[in-house]
PDB file of N, CA, C and O in Angstrom:
ATOM      1  N   MET A   1      43.302  17.160  49.823  1.00  0.00           N
ATOM      2  CA  MET A   1      43.155  18.327  49.815  1.00  0.00           C
ATOM      3  C   MET A   1      43.114  18.092  48.056  1.00  0.00           C
ATOM      4  O   MET A   1      42.054  18.429  47.529  1.00  0.00           O
ATOM      5  N   VAL A   2      43.762  17.762  47.510  1.00  0.00           N
ATOM      6  CA  VAL A   2      43.782  17.166  45.977  1.00  0.00           C
ATOM      7  C   VAL A   2      42.614  16.730  45.198  1.00  0.00           C
ATOM      8  O   VAL A   2      42.083  17.328  44.263  1.00  0.00           O
ATOM      9  N   SER A   3      42.224  15.364  45.829  1.00  0.00           N
ATOM     10  CA  SER A   3      41.300  14.611  46.454  1.00  0.00           C
ATOM     11  C   SER A   3      40.137  15.509  45.949  1.00  0.00           C
ATOM     12  O   SER A   3      39.800  15.542  44.766  1.00  0.00           O
ATOM     13  N   LEU A   4      39.486  16.313  47.037  1.00  0.00           N
ATOM     14  CA  LEU A   4      38.481  16.898  47.275  1.00  0.00           C
ATOM     15  C   LEU A   4      38.293  18.467  45.907  1.00  0.00           C
ATOM     16  O   LEU A   4      37.362  19.179  45.530  1.00  0.00           O
ATOM     17  N   TRP A   5      39.792  18.342  45.585  1.00  0.00           N
ATOM     18  CA  TRP A   5      39.800  19.482  44.396  1.00  0.00           C
ATOM     19  C   TRP A   5      39.352  18.995  43.248  1.00  0.00           C
ATOM     20  O   TRP A   5      38.578  19.696  42.597  1.00  0.00           O
ATOM     21  N   GLU A   6      39.715  17.782  42.786  1.00  0.00           N
ATOM     22  CA  GLU A   6      39.294  16.735  41.665  1.00  0.00           C
ATOM     23  C   GLU A   6      37.761  16.437  41.746  1.00  0.00           C
ATOM     24  O   GLU A   6      36.924  16.473  40.845  1.00  0.00           O
ATOM     25  N   VAL A   7      37.642  16.175  42.882  1.00  0.00           N
ATOM     26  CA  VAL A   7      35.846  16.180  42.873  1.00  0.00           C
ATOM     27  C   VAL A   7      35.319  17.155  42.649  1.00  0.00           C
ATOM     28  O   VAL A   7      34.336  17.171  41.908  1.00  0.00           O
ATOM     29  N   ALA A   8      35.893  18.450  43.315  1.00  0.00           N
ATOM     30  CA  ALA A   8      34.930  19.648  42.844  1.00  0.00           C
ATOM     31  C   ALA A   8      34.788  19.553  41.567  1.00  0.00           C
ATOM     32  O   ALA A   8      33.743  19.215  41.011  1.00  0.00           O
ATOM     33  N   ILE A   9      36.006  19.896  40.927  1.00  0.00           N
ATOM     34  CA  ILE A   9      35.916  20.600  39.616  1.00  0.00           C
ATOM     35  C   ILE A   9      35.394  19.267  38.422  1.00  0.00           C
ATOM     36  O   ILE A   9      34.680  19.247  37.419  1.00  0.00           O
ATOM     37  N   LYS A  10      35.899  18.630  38.902  1.00  0.00           N
ATOM     38  CA  LYS A  10      35.178  16.732  38.126  1.00  0.00           C
ATOM     39  C   LYS A  10      33.426  16.955  38.158  1.00  0.00           C
ATOM     40  O   LYS A  10      32.798  16.731  37.123  1.00  0.00           O
ATOM     41  N   ARG A  11      32.569  17.494  39.650  1.00  0.00           N
ATOM     42  CA  ARG A  11      31.379  17.056  39.575  1.00  0.00           C
ATOM     43  C   ARG A  11      30.769  18.449  38.627  1.00  0.00           C
ATOM     44  O   ARG A  11      29.759  18.328  37.934  1.00  0.00           O
ATOM     45  N   ARG A  12      31.388  19.493  38.700  1.00  0.00           N
ATOM     46  CA  ARG A  12      31.011  20.643  38.096  1.00  0.00           C
ATOM     47  C   ARG A  12      30.613  20.316  36.641  1.00  0.00           C
ATOM     48  O   ARG A  12      29.766  20.869  35.939  1.00  0.00           O
ATOM     49  N   LEU A  13      31.127  19.665  36.464  1.00  0.00           N
ATOM     50  CA  LEU A  13      31.606  19.149  34.792  1.00  0.00           C
ATOM     51  C   LEU A  13      30.919  18.159  34.327  1.00  0.00           C
ATOM     52  O   LEU A  13      31.151  17.564  33.275  1.00  0.00           O
ATOM     53  N   ASP A  14      29.746  17.870  35.356  1.00  0.00           N
ATOM     54  CA  ASP A  14      28.838  17.148  35.287  1.00  0.00           C
ATOM     55  C   ASP A  14      29.320  15.412  35.076  1.00  0.00           C
ATOM     56  O   ASP A  14      28.965  14.545  34.278  1.00  0.00           O
ATOM     57  N   ARG A  15      29.949  15.429  35.815  1.00  0.00           N
ATOM     58  CA  ARG A  15      30.383  14.020  34.972  1.00  0.00           C
ATOM     59  C   ARG A  15      29.591  12.955  36.403  1.00  0.00           C
ATOM     60  O   ARG A  15      29.365  13.109  37.604  1.00  0.00           O
ATOM     61  N   PRO A  16      29.394  11.893  35.372  1.00  0.00           N
ATOM     62  CA  PRO A  16      28.778  10.672  36.326  1.00  0.00           C
ATOM     63  C   PRO A  16      29.527   9.992  37.091  1.00  0.00           C
ATOM     64  O   PRO A  16      28.828   9.035  37.421  1.00  0.00           O
ATOM     65  N   ASP A  17      30.630   9.886  37.630  1.00  0.00           N
ATOM     66  CA  ASP A  17      31.481   9.163  38.186  1.00  0.00           C
ATOM     67  C   ASP A  17      31.683  10.187  39.091  1.00  0.00           C
ATOM     68  O   ASP A  17      32.459   9.657  39.886  1.00  0.00           O
ATOM     69  N   PHE A  18      31.459  11.470  39.539  1.00  0.00           N
ATOM     70  CA  PHE A  18      31.683  12.416  40.482  1.00  0.00           C
ATOM     71  C   PHE A  18      30.318  13.142  41.036  1.00  0.00           C
ATOM     72  O   PHE A  18      29.953  14.279  40.739  1.00  0.00           O
ATOM     73  N   ARG A  19      29.837  12.481  41.666  1.00  0.00           N
ATOM     74  CA  ARG A  19      28.198  12.723  41.810  1.00  0.00           C
ATOM     75  C   ARG A  19      28.405  13.474  43.224  1.00  0.00           C
ATOM     76  O   ARG A  19      27.882  14.579  43.368  1.00  0.00           O
ATOM     77  N   VAL A  20      29.361  12.744  44.549  1.00  0.00           N
ATOM     78  CA  VAL A  20      28.979  13.196  45.353  1.00  0.00           C
ATOM     79  C   VAL A  20      29.330  14.771  45.811  1.00  0.00           C
ATOM     80  O   VAL A  20      29.989  15.501  45.071  1.00  0.00           O
ATOM     81  N   ARG A  21      28.840  15.195  47.056  1.00  0.00           N
ATOM     82  CA  ARG A  21      29.492  17.036  47.099  1.00  0.00           C
ATOM     83  C   ARG A  21      30.788  16.702  47.770  1.00  0.00           C
ATOM     84  O   ARG A  21      31.018  15.699  48.444  1.00  0.00           O
ATOM     85  N   PRO A  22      31.390  17.430  47.562  1.00  0.00           N
ATOM     86  CA  PRO A  22      32.552  17.819  47.960  1.00  0.00           C
ATOM     87  C   PRO A  22      32.671  18.249  49.490  1.00  0.00           C
ATOM     88  O   PRO A  22      33.615  17.765  50.113  1.00  0.00           O
ATOM     89  N   THR A  23      31.834  19.080  50.129  1.00  0.00           N
ATOM     90  CA  THR A  23      31.440  19.287  51.686  1.00  0.00           C
ATOM     91  C   THR A  23      31.672  17.876  52.533  1.00  0.00           C
ATOM     92  O   THR A  23      32.419  17.526  53.447  1.00  0.00           O
ATOM     93  N   THR A  24      30.155  16.973  51.373  1.00  0.00           N
ATOM     94  CA  THR A  24      29.951  15.670  52.082  1.00  0.00           C
ATOM     95  C   THR A  24      31.185  14.930  52.121  1.00  0.00           C
ATOM     96  O   THR A  24      31.559  14.454  53.193  1.00  0.00           O
ATOM     97  N   LEU A  25      31.724  14.811  51.278  1.00  0.00           N
ATOM     98  CA  LEU A  25      32.931  13.794  50.933  1.00  0.00           C
ATOM     99  C   LEU A  25      34.200  14.222  51.995  1.00  0.00           C
ATOM    100  O   LEU A  25      35.100  13.422  52.252  1.00  0.00           O
ATOM    101  N   ARG A  26      34.151  15.452  52.513  1.00  0.00           N
ATOM    102  CA  ARG A  26      35.058  16.171  53.252  1.00  0.00           C
ATOM    103  C   ARG A  26      34.903  15.430  54.575  1.00  0.00           C
ATOM    104  O   ARG A  26      35.599  14.588  55.144  1.00  0.00           O
ATOM    105  N   ARG A  27      33.653  16.081  54.895  1.00  0.00           N
ATOM    106  CA  ARG A  27      32.979  15.846  56.169  1.00  0.00           C
ATOM    107  C   ARG A  27      33.543  14.220  56.695  1.00  0.00           C
ATOM    108  O   ARG A  27      34.477  13.901  57.431  1.00  0.00           O
ATOM    109  N   GLY A  28      32.482  13.370  55.928  1.00  0.00           N
ATOM    110  CA  GLY A  28      32.981  12.241  55.845  1.00  0.00           C
ATOM    111  C   GLY A  28      34.461  11.379  56.187  1.00  0.00           C
ATOM    112  O   GLY A  28      34.692  10.428  56.934  1.00  0.00           O
ATOM    113  N   LEU A  29      35.154  12.027  55.453  1.00  0.00           N
ATOM    114  CA  LEU A  29      36.884  11.792  55.382  1.00  0.00           C
ATOM    115  C   LEU A  29      37.049  12.483  56.730  1.00  0.00           C
ATOM    116  O   LEU A  29      37.363  11.515  57.421  1.00  0.00           O
ATOM    117  N   LEU A  30      37.042  13.174  57.270  1.00  0.00           N
ATOM    118  CA  LEU A  30      37.438  13.873  58.753  1.00  0.00           C
ATOM    119  C   LEU A  30      36.921  13.240  59.590  1.00  0.00           C
ATOM    120  O   LEU A  30      37.681  12.930  60.506  1.00  0.00           O
ATOM    121  N   ALA A  31      35.944  12.911  59.671  1.00  0.00           N
ATOM    122  CA  ALA A  31      34.706  12.046  60.785  1.00  0.00           C
ATOM    123  C   ALA A  31      35.568  10.803  60.660  1.00  0.00           C
ATOM    124  O   ALA A  31      36.177  10.530  61.694  1.00  0.00           O
ATOM    125  N   ALA A  32      35.737  10.078  59.748  1.00  0.00           N
ATOM    126  CA  ALA A  32      36.679   8.697  59.899  1.00  0.00           C
ATOM    127  C   ALA A  32      38.325   8.652  60.314  1.00  0.00           C
ATOM    128  O   ALA A  32      39.059   7.676  60.469  1.00  0.00           O
ATOM    129  N   GLY A  33      38.561   9.863  60.413  1.00  0.00           N
ATOM    130  CA  GLY A  33      40.307  10.314  61.041  1.00  0.00           C
ATOM    131  C   GLY A  33      41.006  10.418  60.205  1.00  0.00           C
ATOM    132  O   GLY A  33      42.199  10.275  60.472  1.00  0.00           O
ATOM    133  N   TYR A  34      40.570  10.746  58.654  1.00  0.00           N
ATOM    134  CA  TYR A  34      41.649  11.259  57.993  1.00  0.00           C
ATOM    135  C   TYR A  34      42.432  12.927  58.344  1.00  0.00           C
ATOM    136  O   TYR A  34      41.859  13.813  58.979  1.00  0.00           O
ATOM    137  N   ARG A  35      43.530  13.016  57.882  1.00  0.00           N
ATOM    138  CA  ARG A  35      43.744  14.090  57.848  1.00  0.00           C
ATOM    139  C   ARG A  35      44.020  14.921  56.517  1.00  0.00           C
ATOM    140  O   ARG A  35      44.740  14.321  55.719  1.00  0.00           O
ATOM    141  N   GLU A  36      43.614  16.106  56.147  1.00  0.00           N
ATOM    142  CA  GLU A  36      44.424  16.588  55.215  1.00  0.00           C
ATOM    143  C   GLU A  36      45.523  16.933  55.125  1.00  0.00           C
ATOM    144  O   GLU A  36      46.158  17.533  55.992  1.00  0.00           O
ATOM    145  N   LEU A  37      46.042  16.475  53.658  1.00  0.00           N
ATOM    146  CA  LEU A  37      47.501  16.890  53.293  1.00  0.00           C
ATOM    147  C   LEU A  37      47.627  18.053  52.245  1.00  0.00           C
ATOM    148  O   LEU A  37      47.614  17.770  51.047  1.00  0.00           O
ATOM    149  N   PRO A  38      47.749  19.352  52.664  1.00  0.00           N
ATOM    150  CA  PRO A  38      47.558  20.382  51.979  1.00  0.00           C
ATOM    151  C   PRO A  38      49.486  20.301  50.540  1.00  0.00           C
ATOM    152  O   PRO A  38      50.628  19.864  50.684  1.00  0.00           O
ATOM    153  N   VAL A  39      48.667  21.059  49.297  1.00  0.00           N
ATOM    154  CA  VAL A  39      49.786  21.187  48.681  1.00  0.00           C
ATOM    155  C   VAL A  39      50.884  21.721  48.984  1.00  0.00           C
ATOM    156  O   VAL A  39      50.574  22.599  49.789  1.00  0.00           O
ATOM    157  N   ARG A  40      51.911  21.737  48.849  1.00  0.00           N
ATOM    158  CA  ARG A  40      52.877  22.378  49.228  1.00  0.00           C
ATOM    159  C   ARG A  40      54.071  22.398  48.076  1.00  0.00           C
ATOM    160  O   ARG A  40      54.151  21.564  47.175  1.00  0.00           O
ATOM    161  N   GLY A  41      55.122  23.675  48.305  1.00  0.00           N
ATOM    162  CA  GLY A  41      55.875  24.097  47.234  1.00  0.00           C
ATOM    163  C   GLY A  41      56.997  22.507  46.534  1.00  0.00           C
ATOM    164  O   GLY A  41      57.438  22.474  45.386  1.00  0.00           O
ATOM    165  N   ASP A  42      57.183  21.560  47.428  1.00  0.00           N
ATOM    166  CA  ASP A  42      58.214  20.540  47.317  1.00  0.00           C
ATOM    167  C   ASP A  42      57.401  19.644  46.791  1.00  0.00           C
ATOM    168  O   ASP A  42      57.956  18.808  46.078  1.00  0.00           O
ATOM    169  N   HIS A  43      55.606  19.510  46.996  1.00  0.00           N
ATOM    170  CA  HIS A  43      54.936  18.665  46.401  1.00  0.00           C
ATOM    171  C   HIS A  43      55.141  18.953  44.801  1.00  0.00           C
ATOM    172  O   HIS A  43      55.554  18.005  44.133  1.00  0.00           O
ATOM    173  N   ALA A  44      54.912  20.043  44.222  1.00  0.00           N
ATOM    174  CA  ALA A  44      55.114  20.482  42.832  1.00  0.00           C
ATOM    175  C   ALA A  44      56.075  20.069  42.239  1.00  0.00           C
ATOM    176  O   ALA A  44      56.124  19.602  41.101  1.00  0.00           O
ATOM    177  N   LEU A  45      57.154  20.273  43.230  1.00  0.00           N
ATOM    178  CA  LEU A  45      58.664  20.096  42.793  1.00  0.00           C
ATOM    179  C   LEU A  45      58.594  18.384  42.486  1.00  0.00           C
ATOM    180  O   LEU A  45      59.248  17.748  41.660  1.00  0.00           O
ATOM    181  N   ALA A  46      57.662  17.941  43.362  1.00  0.00           N
ATOM    182  CA  ALA A  46      58.191  16.458  42.674  1.00  0.00           C
ATOM    183  C   ALA A  46      57.742  15.940  41.376  1.00  0.00           C
ATOM    184  O   ALA A  46      58.191  14.916  40.861  1.00  0.00           O
ATOM    185  N   LEU A  47      56.715  16.794  40.805  1.00  0.00           N
ATOM    186  CA  LEU A  47      56.325  16.447  39.880  1.00  0.00           C
ATOM    187  C   LEU A  47      57.221  16.741  38.711  1.00  0.00           C
ATOM    188  O   LEU A  47      56.863  16.231  37.649  1.00  0.00           O
ATOM    189  N   ASP A  48      58.369  17.499  38.696  1.00  0.00           N
ATOM    190  CA  ASP A  48      59.259  17.321  37.885  1.00  0.00           C
ATOM    191  C   ASP A  48      59.861  15.835  37.633  1.00  0.00           C
ATOM    192  O   ASP A  48      59.972  15.301  36.529  1.00  0.00           O
ATOM    193  N   LEU A  49      60.207  15.306  38.817  1.00  0.00           N
ATOM    194  CA  LEU A  49      60.501  14.108  39.020  1.00  0.00           C
ATOM    195  C   LEU A  49      59.991  13.009  38.416  1.00  0.00           C
ATOM    196  O   LEU A  49      60.693  12.075  38.030  1.00  0.00           O
ATOM    197  N   LEU A  50      58.556  13.073  38.287  1.00  0.00           N
ATOM    198  CA  LEU A  50      57.800  12.122  37.593  1.00  0.00           C
ATOM    199  C   LEU A  50      57.922  11.644  36.230  1.00  0.00           C
ATOM    200  O   LEU A  50      57.828  12.686  35.582  1.00  0.00           O
ATOM    201  N   PRO A  51      58.069  10.723  35.432  1.00  0.00           N
ATOM    202  CA  PRO A  51      58.211   9.853  34.072  1.00  0.00           C
ATOM    203  C   PRO A  51      56.836   9.937  33.532  1.00  0.00           C
ATOM    204  O   PRO A  51      56.030   9.299  34.210  1.00  0.00           O
ATOM    205  N   PRO A  52      56.290  10.606  32.401  1.00  0.00           N
ATOM    206  CA  PRO A  52      55.164  11.177  31.972  1.00  0.00           C
ATOM    207  C   PRO A  52      54.672  10.350  31.558  1.00  0.00           C
ATOM    208  O   PRO A  52      54.443  10.383  30.349  1.00  0.00           O
ATOM    209  N   ILE A  53      54.094   8.729  32.653  1.00  0.00           N
ATOM    210  CA  ILE A  53      53.158   8.116  31.898  1.00  0.00           C
ATOM    211  C   ILE A  53      51.844   7.643  32.472  1.00  0.00           C
ATOM    212  O   ILE A  53      51.420   6.488  32.515  1.00  0.00           O
ATOM    213  N   HIS A  54      51.283   8.746  32.902  1.00  0.00           N
ATOM    214  CA  HIS A  54      50.076   9.441  33.394  1.00  0.00           C
ATOM    215  C   HIS A  54      49.829  10.850  33.220  1.00  0.00           C
ATOM    216  O   HIS A  54      50.515  11.802  33.593  1.00  0.00           O
ATOM    217  N   ARG A  55      48.952  10.834  32.718  1.00  0.00           N
ATOM    218  CA  ARG A  55      48.520  12.835  32.128  1.00  0.00           C
ATOM    219  C   ARG A  55      47.511  13.416  32.878  1.00  0.00           C
ATOM    220  O   ARG A  55      47.184  14.593  32.729  1.00  0.00           O
ATOM    221  N   ASP A  56      46.926  12.558  33.789  1.00  0.00           N
ATOM    222  CA  ASP A  56      46.162  13.013  34.760  1.00  0.00           C
ATOM    223  C   ASP A  56      46.649  14.372  35.868  1.00  0.00           C
ATOM    224  O   ASP A  56      47.062  13.838  36.897  1.00  0.00           O
ATOM    225  N   PRO A  57      46.707  15.436  35.953  1.00  0.00           N
ATOM    226  CA  PRO A  57      47.498  16.055  36.944  1.00  0.00           C
ATOM    227  C   PRO A  57      47.200  15.977  38.284  1.00  0.00           C
ATOM    228  O   PRO A  57      48.068  16.297  39.097  1.00  0.00           O
ATOM    229  N   PHE A  58      45.514  15.396  38.853  1.00  0.00           N
ATOM    230  CA  PHE A  58      45.469  15.333  40.038  1.00  0.00           C
ATOM    231  C   PHE A  58      46.335  14.084  40.689  1.00  0.00           C
ATOM    232  O   PHE A  58      47.051  14.212  41.683  1.00  0.00           O
ATOM    233  N   ASP A  59      46.133  12.782  39.912  1.00  0.00           N
ATOM    234  CA  ASP A  59      46.910  11.310  40.225  1.00  0.00           C
ATOM    235  C   ASP A  59      48.210  12.200  40.383  1.00  0.00           C
ATOM    236  O   ASP A  59      48.675  12.611  41.446  1.00  0.00           O
ATOM    237  N   ARG A  60      48.748  12.432  38.988  1.00  0.00           N
ATOM    238  CA  ARG A  60      50.011  13.124  39.235  1.00  0.00           C
ATOM    239  C   ARG A  60      50.327  13.397  40.263  1.00  0.00           C
ATOM    240  O   ARG A  60      51.090  12.572  40.766  1.00  0.00           O
ATOM    241  N   MET A  61      49.914  14.811  41.277  1.00  0.00           N
ATOM    242  CA  MET A  61      50.352  15.459  42.027  1.00  0.00           C
ATOM    243  C   MET A  61      50.188  14.681  43.521  1.00  0.00           C
ATOM    244  O   MET A  61      50.799  15.002  44.541  1.00  0.00           O
ATOM    245  N   LEU A  62      49.100  13.453  43.381  1.00  0.00           N
ATOM    246  CA  LEU A  62      48.657  12.500  44.917  1.00  0.00           C
ATOM    247  C   LEU A  62      49.783  11.798  44.857  1.00  0.00           C
ATOM    248  O   LEU A  62      50.175  11.358  45.938  1.00  0.00           O
ATOM    249  N   LEU A  63      50.766  11.433  43.401  1.00  0.00           N
ATOM    250  CA  LEU A  63      51.897  10.508  43.608  1.00  0.00           C
ATOM    251  C   LEU A  63      53.090  11.091  44.044  1.00  0.00           C
ATOM    252  O   LEU A  63      53.939  10.473  44.688  1.00  0.00           O
ATOM    253  N   ALA A  64      53.213  12.747  43.575  1.00  0.00           N
ATOM    254  CA  ALA A  64      54.330  13.261  43.629  1.00  0.00           C
ATOM    255  C   ALA A  64      54.217  13.343  45.202  1.00  0.00           C
ATOM    256  O   ALA A  64      55.248  13.121  45.836  1.00  0.00           O
ATOM    257  N   GLN A  65      52.788  13.712  46.047  1.00  0.00           N
ATOM    258  CA  GLN A  65      53.076  14.037  47.480  1.00  0.00           C
ATOM    259  C   GLN A  65      53.035  12.758  48.049  1.00  0.00           C
ATOM    260  O   GLN A  65      53.309  12.612  49.240  1.00  0.00           O
ATOM    261  N   ALA A  66      52.702  11.748  47.280  1.00  0.00           N
ATOM    262  CA  ALA A  66      53.319  10.239  48.258  1.00  0.00           C
ATOM    263  C   ALA A  66      54.778  10.181  48.147  1.00  0.00           C
ATOM    264  O   ALA A  66      55.339   9.510  49.013  1.00  0.00           O
ATOM    265  N   HIS A  67      55.326  10.604  47.481  1.00  0.00           N
ATOM    266  CA  HIS A  67      56.708  10.512  47.320  1.00  0.00           C
ATOM    267  C   HIS A  67      57.632  11.378  47.898  1.00  0.00           C
ATOM    268  O   HIS A  67      58.830  11.127  48.035  1.00  0.00           O
ATOM    269  N   ALA A  68      56.886  12.718  48.342  1.00  0.00           N
ATOM    270  CA  ALA A  68      57.673  13.795  48.868  1.00  0.00           C
ATOM    271  C   ALA A  68      57.122  13.762  50.500  1.00  0.00           C
ATOM    272  O   ALA A  68      57.764  14.509  51.238  1.00  0.00           O
ATOM    273  N   GLU A  69      56.196  13.117  51.040  1.00  0.00           N
ATOM    274  CA  GLU A  69      56.220  12.921  52.223  1.00  0.00           C
ATOM    275  C   GLU A  69      56.471  11.206  52.613  1.00  0.00           C
ATOM    276  O   GLU A  69      55.849  10.691  53.542  1.00  0.00           O
ATOM    277  N   GLY A  70      57.401  10.473  51.822  1.00  0.00           N
ATOM    278  CA  GLY A  70      57.279   9.222  51.885  1.00  0.00           C
ATOM    279  C   GLY A  70      56.049   8.349  52.483  1.00  0.00           C
ATOM    280  O   GLY A  70      56.050   7.710  53.536  1.00  0.00           O
ATOM    281  N   LEU A  71      55.246   8.453  51.762  1.00  0.00           N
ATOM    282  CA  LEU A  71      53.704   7.411  51.738  1.00  0.00           C
ATOM    283  C   LEU A  71      53.955   6.932  50.788  1.00  0.00           C
ATOM    284  O   LEU A  71      54.851   7.048  49.953  1.00  0.00           O
ATOM    285  N   THR A  72      52.309   5.805  51.035  1.00  0.00           N
ATOM    286  CA  THR A  72      52.238   4.662  50.382  1.00  0.00           C
ATOM    287  C   THR A  72      51.003   5.420  49.370  1.00  0.00           C
ATOM    288  O   THR A  72      50.077   5.965  49.972  1.00  0.00           O
ATOM    289  N   LEU A  73      51.000   5.447  47.967  1.00  0.00           N
ATOM    290  CA  LEU A  73      49.365   6.104  47.366  1.00  0.00           C
ATOM    291  C   LEU A  73      48.909   4.955  47.217  1.00  0.00           C
ATOM    292  O   LEU A  73      49.697   4.059  46.915  1.00  0.00           O
ATOM    293  N   VAL A  74      47.340   4.633  47.410  1.00  0.00           N
ATOM    294  CA  VAL A  74      46.412   3.430  47.166  1.00  0.00           C
ATOM    295  C   VAL A  74      45.982   3.660  45.911  1.00  0.00           C
ATOM    296  O   VAL A  74      45.461   4.770  45.805  1.00  0.00           O
ATOM    297  N   THR A  75      46.001   3.123  45.075  1.00  0.00           N
ATOM    298  CA  THR A  75      44.958   3.393  44.060  1.00  0.00           C
ATOM    299  C   THR A  75      44.642   2.290  43.239  1.00  0.00           C
ATOM    300  O   THR A  75      45.359   1.290  43.185  1.00  0.00           O
ATOM    301  N   ALA A  76      43.398   2.457  42.477  1.00  0.00           N
ATOM    302  CA  ALA A  76      42.957   1.216  41.526  1.00  0.00           C
ATOM    303  C   ALA A  76      43.244   1.673  40.439  1.00  0.00           C
ATOM    304  O   ALA A  76      42.590   0.963  39.676  1.00  0.00           O
ATOM    305  N   ASP A  77      43.821   2.434  39.799  1.00  0.00           N
ATOM    306  CA  ASP A  77      44.372   2.698  38.527  1.00  0.00           C
ATOM    307  C   ASP A  77      45.718   2.068  38.435  1.00  0.00           C
ATOM    308  O   ASP A  77      46.719   2.282  39.119  1.00  0.00           O
ATOM    309  N   GLY A  78      45.491   1.076  37.238  1.00  0.00           N
ATOM    310  CA  GLY A  78      46.857   0.463  36.641  1.00  0.00           C
ATOM    311  C   GLY A  78      47.786   1.221  36.409  1.00  0.00           C
ATOM    312  O   GLY A  78      48.884   0.945  36.892  1.00  0.00           O
ATOM    313  N   LEU A  79      47.611   2.486  35.545  1.00  0.00           N
ATOM    314  CA  LEU A  79      48.313   2.905  34.738  1.00  0.00           C
ATOM    315  C   LEU A  79      49.303   4.008  35.840  1.00  0.00           C
ATOM    316  O   LEU A  79      50.460   4.344  35.586  1.00  0.00           O
ATOM    317  N   LEU A  80      48.516   4.438  37.077  1.00  0.00           N
ATOM    318  CA  LEU A  80      49.017   5.563  37.541  1.00  0.00           C
ATOM    319  C   LEU A  80      49.867   4.091  38.773  1.00  0.00           C
ATOM    320  O   LEU A  80      50.666   4.611  39.552  1.00  0.00           O
ATOM    321  N   ALA A  81      49.795   3.160  38.880  1.00  0.00           N
ATOM    322  CA  ALA A  81      50.478   2.189  39.625  1.00  0.00           C
ATOM    323  C   ALA A  81      52.097   1.397  38.499  1.00  0.00           C
ATOM    324  O   ALA A  81      53.088   0.776  38.883  1.00  0.00           O
ATOM    325  N   ARG A  82      51.707   1.779  37.263  1.00  0.00           N
ATOM    326  CA  ARG A  82      53.150   1.518  36.909  1.00  0.00           C
ATOM    327  C   ARG A  82      54.246   2.721  37.450  1.00  0.00           C
ATOM    328  O   ARG A  82      55.419   2.670  37.080  1.00  0.00           O
ATOM    329  N   TYR A  83      53.834   3.641  38.221  1.00  0.00           N
ATOM    330  CA  TYR A  83      55.021   4.412  38.141  1.00  0.00           C
ATOM    331  C   TYR A  83      56.038   3.677  39.550  1.00  0.00           C
ATOM    332  O   TYR A  83      55.458   3.336  40.582  1.00  0.00           O
ATOM    333  N   PRO A  84      57.212   3.549  39.433  1.00  0.00           N
ATOM    334  CA  PRO A  84      58.146   3.254  40.546  1.00  0.00           C
ATOM    335  C   PRO A  84      57.726   4.120  41.857  1.00  0.00           C
ATOM    336  O   PRO A  84      57.354   5.292  41.797  1.00  0.00           O
ATOM    337  N   GLY A  85      57.852   3.317  43.114  1.00  0.00           N
ATOM    338  CA  GLY A  85      57.810   3.858  44.101  1.00  0.00           C
ATOM    339  C   GLY A  85      56.788   2.914  45.232  1.00  0.00           C
ATOM    340  O   GLY A  85      56.464   1.729  45.153  1.00  0.00           O
ATOM    341  N   PRO A  86      56.477   3.840  46.176  1.00  0.00           N
ATOM    342  CA  PRO A  86      55.614   3.179  47.228  1.00  0.00           C
ATOM    343  C   PRO A  86      54.507   3.451  46.690  1.00  0.00           C
ATOM    344  O   PRO A  86      53.910   4.494  46.958  1.00  0.00           O
ATOM    345  N   ILE A  87      53.867   2.189  45.496  1.00  0.00           N
ATOM    346  CA  ILE A  87      52.404   2.542  45.280  1.00  0.00           C
ATOM    347  C   ILE A  87      51.611   0.940  45.494  1.00  0.00           C
ATOM    348  O   ILE A  87      52.120  -0.109  45.100  1.00  0.00           O
ATOM    349  N   GLU A  88      50.385   1.034  46.143  1.00  0.00           N
ATOM    350  CA  GLU A  88      49.640  -0.147  45.884  1.00  0.00           C
ATOM    351  C   GLU A  88      48.496  -0.242  45.685  1.00  0.00           C
ATOM    352  O   GLU A  88      47.521   0.144  46.330  1.00  0.00           O
ATOM    353  N   ARG A  89      48.631  -0.953  44.448  1.00  0.00           N
ATOM    354  CA  ARG A  89      47.129  -1.652  43.691  1.00  0.00           C
ATOM    355  C   ARG A  89      46.212  -2.291  44.377  1.00  0.00           C
ATOM    356  O   ARG A  89      46.290  -3.414  44.876  1.00  0.00           O
ATOM    357  N   ILE A  90      45.044  -1.290  44.392  1.00  0.00           N
ATOM    358  CA  ILE A  90      43.921  -2.227  45.048  1.00  0.00           C
ATOM    359  C   ILE A  90      42.552  -2.817  43.891  1.00  0.00           C
ATOM    360  O   ILE A  90      41.652  -3.541  44.318  1.00  0.00           O
TER     361      ILE A  90
END
């Protein structure tokens, strides 16, 4: 959900790196077997535990969700990968 939210906002800002339509992306992800993870209160609270390494609120929420859910966050973002915890940089 957070990734779709980011795509929707940044696409509306006419960012050249966010050209995909959120509806198309969601449909493709669900067809590929991905499940949606809604944002919950404990995810928001987990943000308070993160050191101020990365400023992007979407990336920080994805990391907070990974921590709260016991998941590994997969990212190409080197700055985000500097956080401790279950992160795999690709």
